[in-house]
C-alpha positions as YAML, in Angstrom:
chain: A
units: angstrom
residues:
- id: 1
  name: UNK
  ca: [0.45, 7.08, 0.41]
- id: 2
  name: UNK
  ca: [1.70, 7.89, 3.86]
- id: 3
  name: UNK
  ca: [3.69, 10.78, 5.21]
- id: 4
  name: UNK
  ca: [5.89, 13.45, 3.57]
- id: 5
  name: UNK
  ca: [4.45, 13.87, 0.10]
- id: 6
  name: UNK
  ca: [6.94, 16.62, -0.41]
- id: 7
  name: UNK
  ca: [9.96, 14.59, 0.74]
- id: 8
  name: UNK
  ca: [12.93, 13.94, -1.53]
- id: 9
  name: UNK
  ca: [11.84, 10.32, -2.07]
- id: 10
  name: UNK
  ca: [8.35, 11.34, -3.06]
- id: 11
  name: UNK
  ca: [9.65, 14.10, -5.38]
- id: 12
  name: UNK
  ca: [11.91, 11.47, -6.92]
- id: 13
  name: UNK
  ca: [8.84, 9.23, -7.37]
- id: 14
  name: UNK
  ca: [6.88, 12.07, -8.94]
- id: 15
  name: UNK
  ca: [9.70, 12.61, -11.48]
- id: 16
  name: UNK
  ca: [9.58, 8.92, -12.25]
- id: 17
  name: UNK
  ca: [5.91, 8.88, -12.82]
- id: 18
  name: UNK
  ca: [6.22, 11.96, -14.99]
- id: 19
  name: UNK
  ca: [8.65, 10.12, -17.16]
- id: 20
  name: UNK
  ca: [6.03, 7.38, -17.69]
- id: 21
  name: UNK
  ca: [3.45, 9.90, -18.76]
- id: 22
  name: UNK
  ca: [1.03, 8.59, -16.06]
- id: 23
  name: UNK
  ca: [-1.66, 10.87, -14.86]
- id: 24
  name: UNK
  ca: [-1.82, 11.89, -11.16]
- id: 25
  name: UNK
  ca: [-4.30, 13.32, -8.79]
- id: 26
  name: UNK
  ca: [-3.40, 14.53, -5.31]
- id: 27
  name: UNK
  ca: [-6.15, 14.79, -2.73]
- id: 28
  name: UNK
  ca: [-3.99, 15.65, 0.24]
- id: 29
  name: UNK
  ca: [-5.22, 19.19, 0.40]
- id: 30
  name: UNK
  ca: [-1.68, 20.56, 0.72]
- id: 31
  name: UNK
  ca: [-0.90, 18.91, 4.01]
- id: 32
  name: UNK
  ca: [2.14, 16.80, 4.85]
- id: 33
  name: UNK
  ca: [0.47, 13.46, 4.34]
- id: 34
  name: UNK
  ca: [-2.43, 12.16, 2.25]
- id: 35
  name: UNK
  ca: [-3.28, 10.36, -1.00]
- id: 36
  name: UNK
  ca: [-2.06, 10.19, -4.53]
- id: 37
  name: UNK
  ca: [-4.07, 8.53, -7.34]
- id: 38
  name: UNK
  ca: [-2.05, 7.64, -10.44]
- id: 39
  name: UNK
  ca: [-3.20, 6.07, -13.71]
- id: 40
  name: UNK
  ca: [-2.26, 5.67, -17.32]
- id: 41
  name: UNK
  ca: [-4.23, 6.28, -20.59]
- id: 42
  name: UNK
  ca: [-5.35, 2.61, -20.55]
- id: 43
  name: UNK
  ca: [-8.06, 3.71, -18.01]
- id: 44
  name: UNK
  ca: [-10.37, 6.65, -17.68]
- id: 45
  name: UNK
  ca: [-10.83, 8.00, -14.17]
- id: 46
  name: UNK
  ca: [-13.61, 10.36, -12.93]
- id: 47
  name: UNK
  ca: [-13.04, 11.60, -9.45]
- id: 48
  name: UNK
  ca: [-16.35, 11.68, -7.65]
- id: 49
  name: UNK
  ca: [-15.10, 13.49, -4.47]
- id: 50
  name: UNK
  ca: [-11.94, 13.69, -2.32]
- id: 51
  name: UNK
  ca: [-10.70, 14.81, 0.97]
- id: 52
  name: UNK
  ca: [-7.43, 14.49, 2.99]
- id: 53
  name: UNK
  ca: [-8.25, 10.86, 3.86]
- id: 54
  name: UNK
  ca: [-10.20, 9.61, 0.87]
- id: 55
  name: UNK
  ca: [-10.61, 9.58, -2.85]
- id: 56
  name: UNK
  ca: [-13.79, 8.22, -4.44]
- id: 57
  name: UNK
  ca: [-13.69, 7.68, -8.25]
- id: 58
  name: UNK
  ca: [-15.17, 5.77, -11.11]
- id: 59
  name: UNK
  ca: [-12.78, 3.93, -13.30]
- id: 60
  name: UNK
  ca: [-13.35, 2.68, -16.87]
- id: 61
  name: UNK
  ca: [-10.97, 0.19, -18.44]
- id: 62
  name: UNK
  ca: [-10.84, 1.42, -22.03]
- id: 63
  name: UNK
  ca: [-10.03, -1.95, -23.70]
- id: 64
  name: UNK
  ca: [-13.03, -3.79, -22.20]
- id: 65
  name: UNK
  ca: [-15.32, -0.88, -21.17]
- id: 66
  name: UNK
  ca: [-15.21, -2.38, -17.64]
- id: 67
  name: UNK
  ca: [-16.58, 0.02, -15.05]
- id: 68
  name: UNK
  ca: [-15.26, -0.05, -11.48]
- id: 69
  name: UNK
  ca: [-15.97, 1.93, -8.39]
- id: 70
  name: UNK
  ca: [-12.68, 2.96, -6.66]
- id: 71
  name: UNK
  ca: [-12.29, 3.91, -3.04]
- id: 72
  name: UNK
  ca: [-8.75, 5.05, -1.92]
- id: 73
  name: UNK
  ca: [-8.24, 5.37, 1.85]
- id: 74
  name: UNK
  ca: [-5.66, 6.92, 4.02]
- id: 75
  name: UNK
  ca: [-6.92, 6.07, 7.57]
- id: 76
  name: UNK
  ca: [-6.64, 8.38, 10.44]
- id: 77
  name: UNK
  ca: [-3.91, 6.95, 12.71]
- id: 78
  name: UNK
  ca: [-5.35, 8.90, 15.72]
- id: 79
  name: UNK
  ca: [-8.91, 7.69, 14.95]
- id: 80
  name: UNK
  ca: [-10.45, 11.08, 15.28]
- id: 81
  name: UNK
  ca: [-11.91, 11.18, 11.77]
- id: 82
  name: UNK
  ca: [-12.46, 7.38, 11.44]
- id: 83
  name: UNK
  ca: [-16.29, 7.58, 11.64]
- id: 84
  name: UNK
  ca: [-16.43, 10.37, 9.12]
- id: 85
  name: UNK
  ca: [-14.16, 8.54, 6.64]
- id: 86
  name: UNK
  ca: [-16.24, 5.46, 6.66]
- id: 87
  name: UNK
  ca: [-19.57, 7.32, 6.49]
- id: 88
  name: UNK
  ca: [-18.34, 8.66, 3.13]
- id: 89
  name: UNK
  ca: [-17.43, 5.10, 2.15]
- id: 90
  name: UNK
  ca: [-20.82, 3.88, 3.16]
- id: 91
  name: UNK
  ca: [-22.78, 6.47, 1.09]
- id: 92
  name: UNK
  ca: [-20.67, 5.68, -1.92]
- id: 93
  name: UNK
  ca: [-20.95, 1.96, -1.53]
- id: 94
  name: UNK
  ca: [-24.75, 2.07, -0.96]
- id: 95
  name: UNK
  ca: [-25.33, 4.42, -3.90]
- id: 96
  name: UNK
  ca: [-23.44, 2.06, -6.11]
- id: 97
  name: UNK
  ca: [-24.47, -1.32, -4.75]
- id: 98
  name: UNK
  ca: [-24.83, -2.94, -8.13]
- id: 99
  name: UNK
  ca: [-21.26, -1.89, -9.27]
- id: 100
  name: UNK
  ca: [-17.96, -3.62, -8.81]
- id: 101
  name: UNK
  ca: [-16.26, -1.86, -5.94]
- id: 102
  name: UNK
  ca: [-12.54, -2.00, -4.91]
- id: 103
  name: UNK
  ca: [-11.39, -0.33, -1.68]
- id: 104
  name: UNK
  ca: [-7.66, 0.09, -1.32]
- id: 105
  name: UNK
  ca: [-5.11, 1.92, 0.76]
- id: 106
  name: UNK
  ca: [-3.57, 2.31, 4.25]
- id: 107
  name: UNK
  ca: [-6.61, 1.73, 6.47]
- id: 108
  name: UNK
  ca: [-4.65, 2.15, 9.76]
- id: 109
  name: UNK
  ca: [-6.80, -0.52, 11.16]
- id: 110
  name: UNK
  ca: [-6.14, -4.15, 12.08]
- id: 111
  name: UNK
  ca: [-8.55, -6.82, 10.77]
- id: 112
  name: UNK
  ca: [-7.14, -10.00, 12.38]
- id: 113
  name: UNK
  ca: [-4.94, -10.83, 15.31]
- id: 114
  name: UNK
  ca: [-2.23, -12.02, 12.98]
- id: 115
  name: UNK
  ca: [-2.02, -8.42, 11.42]
- id: 116
  name: UNK
  ca: [0.38, -7.46, 14.30]
- id: 117
  name: UNK
  ca: [3.34, -9.29, 15.77]
- id: 118
  name: UNK
  ca: [2.38, -8.53, 19.40]
- id: 119
  name: UNK
  ca: [-0.59, -9.28, 21.55]
- id: 120
  name: UNK
  ca: [-1.13, -5.58, 22.41]
- id: 121
  name: UNK
  ca: [-4.15, -5.02, 20.07]
- id: 122
  name: UNK
  ca: [-6.90, -2.53, 20.47]
- id: 123
  name: UNK
  ca: [-9.74, -5.05, 20.07]
- id: 124
  name: UNK
  ca: [-12.42, -2.26, 20.25]
- id: 125
  name: UNK
  ca: [-11.02, -0.62, 17.02]
- id: 126
  name: UNK
  ca: [-10.44, -4.06, 15.36]
- id: 127
  name: UNK
  ca: [-14.09, -5.21, 16.09]
- id: 128
  name: UNK
  ca: [-15.48, -1.96, 14.89]
- id: 129
  name: UNK
  ca: [-13.51, -2.25, 11.67]
- id: 130
  name: UNK
  ca: [-14.70, -5.82, 11.10]
- id: 131
  name: UNK
  ca: [-18.29, -4.68, 11.63]
- id: 132
  name: UNK
  ca: [-17.92, -1.88, 9.11]
- id: 133
  name: UNK
  ca: [-16.59, -4.11, 6.42]
- id: 134
  name: UNK
  ca: [-19.33, -6.68, 6.98]
- id: 135
  name: UNK
  ca: [-22.09, -4.20, 6.91]
- id: 136
  name: UNK
  ca: [-20.82, -2.74, 3.60]
- id: 137
  name: UNK
  ca: [-20.49, -6.13, 1.97]
- id: 138
  name: UNK
  ca: [-16.86, -5.94, 1.55]
- id: 139
  name: UNK
  ca: [-14.09, -8.46, 2.35]
- id: 140
  name: UNK
  ca: [-10.35, -8.68, 2.42]
- id: 141
  name: UNK
  ca: [-8.66, -10.24, -0.63]
- id: 142
  name: UNK
  ca: [-5.58, -11.29, 1.42]
- id: 143
  name: UNK
  ca: [-2.08, -10.78, 0.13]
- id: 144
  name: UNK
  ca: [0.83, -12.46, -1.66]
- id: 145
  name: UNK
  ca: [3.53, -10.03, -0.57]
- id: 146
  name: UNK
  ca: [5.24, -9.59, 2.88]
- id: 147
  name: UNK
  ca: [2.77, -10.05, 5.74]
- id: 148
  name: UNK
  ca: [3.32, -6.62, 7.29]
- id: 149
  name: UNK
  ca: [3.29, -3.25, 5.55]
- id: 150
  name: UNK
  ca: [4.36, -1.02, 8.46]
- id: 151
  name: UNK
  ca: [7.03, -1.04, 11.19]
- id: 152
  name: UNK
  ca: [8.08, 1.43, 13.86]
- id: 153
  name: UNK
  ca: [11.66, 0.78, 12.76]
- id: 154
  name: UNK
  ca: [12.97, 0.24, 16.34]
- id: 155
  name: UNK
  ca: [15.31, -2.52, 15.26]
- id: 156
  name: UNK
  ca: [17.68, -1.98, 18.12]
- id: 157
  name: UNK
  ca: [15.03, -3.18, 20.61]
- id: 158
  name: UNK
  ca: [11.86, -5.06, 19.65]
- id: 159
  name: UNK
  ca: [10.26, -3.64, 16.59]
- id: 160
  name: UNK
  ca: [6.51, -3.66, 15.94]
- id: 161
  name: UNK
  ca: [5.08, -4.83, 12.65]
- id: 162
  name: UNK
  ca: [1.59, -4.38, 11.40]
- id: 163
  name: UNK
  ca: [-0.42, -4.87, 8.32]
- id: 164
  name: UNK
  ca: [-2.37, -1.75, 7.71]
- id: 165
  name: UNK
  ca: [-2.56, -1.72, 4.01]
- id: 166
  name: UNK
  ca: [-5.20, -3.88, 2.29]
- id: 167
  name: UNK
  ca: [-7.50, -4.43, -0.52]
- id: 168
  name: UNK
  ca: [-11.22, -4.85, -0.02]
- id: 169
  name: UNK
  ca: [-13.83, -5.79, -2.69]
- id: 170
  name: UNK
  ca: [-17.48, -6.69, -2.89]
- id: 171
  name: UNK
  ca: [-18.88, -9.93, -4.19]
- id: 172
  name: UNK
  ca: [-19.76, -8.47, -7.69]
- id: 173
  name: UNK
  ca: [-16.17, -7.43, -8.21]
- id: 174
  name: UNK
  ca: [-15.00, -11.05, -7.63]
- id: 175
  name: UNK
  ca: [-17.54, -12.58, -10.16]
- id: 176
  name: UNK
  ca: [-16.41, -10.13, -12.97]
- id: 177
  name: UNK
  ca: [-12.57, -10.36, -12.26]
- id: 178
  name: UNK
  ca: [-11.75, -13.95, -12.28]
- id: 179
  name: UNK
  ca: [-8.27, -13.61, -13.70]
- id: 180
  name: UNK
  ca: [-6.93, -11.74, -10.75]
- id: 181
  name: UNK
  ca: [-9.01, -13.44, -8.09]
- id: 182
  name: UNK
  ca: [-9.60, -17.04, -9.23]
- id: 183
  name: UNK
  ca: [-9.16, -18.32, -5.69]
- id: 184
  name: UNK
  ca: [-11.81, -15.98, -4.33]
- id: 185
  name: UNK
  ca: [-14.20, -16.84, -7.21]
- id: 186
  name: UNK
  ca: [-13.79, -20.63, -6.66]
- id: 187
  name: UNK
  ca: [-14.64, -20.12, -2.96]
- id: 188
  name: UNK
  ca: [-17.58, -17.95, -3.85]
- id: 189
  name: UNK
  ca: [-19.02, -20.56, -6.25]
- id: 190
  name: UNK
  ca: [-19.00, -23.40, -3.76]
- id: 191
  name: UNK
  ca: [-21.99, -21.80, -2.01]
- id: 192
  name: UNK
  ca: [-24.28, -21.11, -5.03]
- id: 193
  name: UNK
  ca: [-27.41, -22.30, -3.23]
- id: 194
  name: UNK
  ca: [-26.87, -20.30, -0.10]
- id: 195
  name: UNK
  ca: [-28.00, -16.73, 0.75]
- id: 196
  name: UNK
  ca: [-25.84, -13.76, 0.00]
- id: 197
  name: UNK
  ca: [-24.94, -13.25, 3.71]
- id: 198
  name: UNK
  ca: [-23.95, -16.88, 4.08]
- id: 199
  name: UNK
  ca: [-21.84, -16.82, 0.93]
- id: 200
  name: UNK
  ca: [-20.09, -13.56, 2.05]
- id: 201
  name: UNK
  ca: [-19.31, -14.93, 5.49]
- id: 202
  name: UNK
  ca: [-18.00, -18.17, 4.02]
- id: 203
  name: UNK
  ca: [-15.74, -16.27, 1.63]
- id: 204
  name: UNK
  ca: [-14.40, -14.01, 4.32]
- id: 205
  name: UNK
  ca: [-13.58, -16.96, 6.61]
- id: 206
  name: UNK
  ca: [-11.93, -18.94, 3.73]
- id: 207
  name: UNK
  ca: [-9.80, -16.03, 2.73]
- id: 208
  name: UNK
  ca: [-8.68, -15.56, 6.42]
- id: 209
  name: UNK
  ca: [-7.52, -19.19, 6.52]
- id: 210
  name: UNK
  ca: [-5.77, -18.69, 3.12]
- id: 211
  name: UNK
  ca: [-3.88, -15.67, 4.61]
- id: 212
  name: UNK
  ca: [-2.65, -17.79, 7.45]
- id: 213
  name: UNK
  ca: [-0.96, -20.18, 5.06]
- id: 214
  name: UNK
  ca: [1.47, -17.49, 3.92]
- id: 215
  name: UNK
  ca: [5.13, -17.48, 5.04]
- id: 216
  name: UNK
  ca: [5.69, -17.79, 8.83]
- id: 217
  name: UNK
  ca: [5.64, -14.40, 10.60]
- id: 218
  name: UNK
  ca: [9.17, -14.86, 11.95]
- id: 219
  name: UNK
  ca: [10.42, -15.37, 8.29]
- id: 220
  name: UNK
  ca: [8.73, -12.17, 7.31]
- id: 221
  name: UNK
  ca: [10.28, -10.29, 10.33]
- id: 222
  name: UNK
  ca: [13.74, -11.71, 9.47]
- id: 223
  name: UNK
  ca: [13.35, -10.55, 5.89]
- id: 224
  name: UNK
  ca: [12.31, -7.07, 7.00]
- id: 225
  name: UNK
  ca: [15.34, -6.85, 9.36]
- id: 226
  name: UNK
  ca: [17.72, -7.93, 6.61]
- id: 227
  name: UNK
  ca: [16.24, -5.26, 4.32]
- id: 228
  name: UNK
  ca: [16.81, -2.67, 6.97]
- id: 229
  name: UNK
  ca: [20.39, -3.72, 7.59]
- id: 230
  name: UNK
  ca: [21.03, -3.58, 3.80]
- id: 231
  name: UNK
  ca: [19.69, -0.11, 3.65]
- id: 232
  name: UNK
  ca: [21.84, 1.00, 6.54]
- id: 233
  name: UNK
  ca: [25.00, -0.56, 4.93]
- id: 234
  name: UNK
  ca: [24.19, 1.09, 1.69]
- id: 235
  name: UNK
  ca: [23.90, 4.55, 3.43]
- id: 236
  name: UNK
  ca: [27.26, 4.05, 5.12]
- id: 237
  name: UNK
  ca: [28.83, 2.85, 1.81]
- id: 238
  name: UNK
  ca: [27.48, 5.92, 0.05]
- id: 239
  name: UNK
  ca: [28.90, 8.28, 2.72]
- id: 240
  name: UNK
  ca: [32.25, 6.67, 2.46]
- id: 241
  name: UNK
  ca: [32.44, 7.11, -1.33]
- id: 242
  name: UNK
  ca: [31.13, 10.64, -0.98]
- id: 243
  name: UNK
  ca: [34.02, 11.45, 1.33]
- id: 244
  name: UNK
  ca: [36.61, 9.82, -0.93]
- id: 245
  name: UNK
  ca: [35.27, 11.14, -4.29]
- id: 246
  name: UNK
  ca: [35.51, 14.72, -3.07]
- id: 247
  name: UNK
  ca: [32.63, 15.80, -5.41]
- id: 248
  name: UNK
  ca: [30.60, 18.38, -3.64]
- id: 249
  name: UNK
  ca: [28.07, 18.69, -6.52]
- id: 250
  name: UNK
  ca: [26.74, 15.11, -5.98]
- id: 251
  name: UNK
  ca: [25.87, 15.55, -2.29]
- id: 252
  name: UNK
  ca: [22.19, 15.68, -3.05]
- id: 253
  name: UNK
  ca: [22.13, 13.08, -5.79]
- id: 254
  name: UNK
  ca: [21.04, 9.49, -5.86]
- id: 255
  name: UNK
  ca: [23.06, 6.65, -4.68]
- id: 256
  name: UNK
  ca: [25.47, 5.39, -7.36]
- id: 257
  name: UNK
  ca: [28.47, 3.50, -6.01]
- id: 258
  name: UNK
  ca: [29.62, 2.68, -9.51]
- id: 259
  name: UNK
  ca: [30.01, 6.38, -10.18]
- id: 260
  name: UNK
  ca: [31.82, 7.01, -6.97]
- id: 261
  name: UNK
  ca: [34.19, 4.13, -7.65]
- id: 262
  name: UNK
  ca: [35.19, 5.51, -10.95]
- id: 263
  name: UNK
  ca: [35.76, 8.90, -9.53]
- id: 264
  name: UNK
  ca: [38.05, 7.55, -6.85]
- id: 265
  name: UNK
  ca: [40.04, 5.51, -9.52]
- id: 266
  name: UNK
  ca: [40.31, 8.62, -11.59]
- id: 267
  name: UNK
  ca: [41.57, 10.58, -8.71]
- id: 268
  name: UNK
  ca: [44.14, 7.92, -7.97]
- id: 269
  name: UNK
  ca: [45.31, 7.93, -11.57]
- id: 270
  name: UNK
  ca: [45.66, 11.74, -11.52]
- id: 271
  name: UNK
  ca: [47.68, 11.54, -8.34]
- id: 272
  name: UNK
  ca: [50.02, 8.86, -9.97]
- id: 273
  name: UNK
  ca: [50.53, 11.08, -13.05]
- id: 274
  name: UNK
  ca: [51.24, 14.20, -11.03]
- id: 275
  name: UNK
  ca: [54.09, 12.35, -9.31]
...
């Protein structure tokens, strides 16, 4: 889930999760970044193994008794442990070749040129990632949300955007989960008389084309910049109300401009009455 698992935002998230009675599992090993796995009583989760960068688990959906093999990854941004991470994935995938497998997380890898808004791409890492996915019989499901999942937030100059978070599945997962992946299933079924390798390559290529039909990159960038400006304005507005409200006990609380506004009005009314 990225950096600063002990940050105020993540602690707030933990409180929200606790209020929903969701179950959690942290495999970060006490370091400043890592993975959280969260689930409700609608599923049963049995963690197979875990480390700072990976959680391997078997998931059972109670209502349908559907079994899934789950791989959660937080990729090494420095690529020092990349081989070790994917060797663990390989062993898990090969040992469960007949199971439905879903691999999700922040891979810290680019899969296509369009996954970054600049031409400065490490093609050695990208090609190695592509080969790993192909060898493991996995493919990218694409996305329906904003095209990029990470930015360096240098909005004053020229920000960099990347798509590092993704969802990978195997062919068996697609055939069993048609509701959430009807598009992928339709593509898969168009090559019923071909070999497994041919069908996999065809599906991967079709999904790549499908991803390119998403919103234009510039539109995604503009939306991200607007969101950043909105966040900056909200911070300034919050600081303004904090100063006017003169309530020292709310300095560490959540943003709530309605509360601050009422406090100001109340202060003004008290001032008028005292006169």
